N, C-alpha and C positions, 0 to 999 in steps of 0.2 A: 591486508585488505583495508585497513583503516585509512581513511582519507582525511584525518585530522579533526573529525567532528567529535565533540564531547558527548558523553553519555546522555546528558540532558538534551542536547540538540537532536541526537538520534531518537530519543524517546518522544520529543516534541514532533518530529517528522513522522514517526510511527503513528502517533495519535491523529495527525492530519490525514495520513493515508487510510487509516481505519475509518475515519469519518467520510472520506471520499468513497470508500467501498460501500458504506452504509447508504449514502446518498444515491450511488449508482444502482444499488439493489432496489431502492424505493422508486427510482425512475423507471427501471426495467419493469417493475410491477405495474406501473401506470401506463406504460407504452405498449403498443402492439405493432405487429408487422415484422416480417423477416429482416428487413433492413435495420430497423431499430434494435432487434434482438442481436444481430451480428455486431453492430456498433457497441452496444452495451457489453456484450461478451468480450470484445477486444479491449474495451476500457477497463473492465473488471480484471482481465488477465494482466494488463500492464500495471495496475495498482497492486495486485497480489505479488507480482514480481518485485516491485519496489519495496513492499512490506517484507518480503523474504530477504531481500538484500540488506535492508536496514536491521532486520533481526539478526542476521549473521554478523554484521558489524557490532551490534550491541553485545552479542555473545563473546566476540573477540575482546572487546574492551573489558568485559566483566572477568574474563580469564586472566587478564593482565594485572588485575588488582590483587 
């Protein structure tokens, strides 16, 4: 599954995604309306999927060491 990213790069990207998730949660709390909620839920789901993917890559790299 490794795509050639280093452990440091994976961890940097994970930090970015975690910050994105934090910001999306803050935005969701500030926004109201069904359209906004659906959009925020979709964006949060995509960010969580990316975080999960990066976590798996990280685990694979750590196993190789």
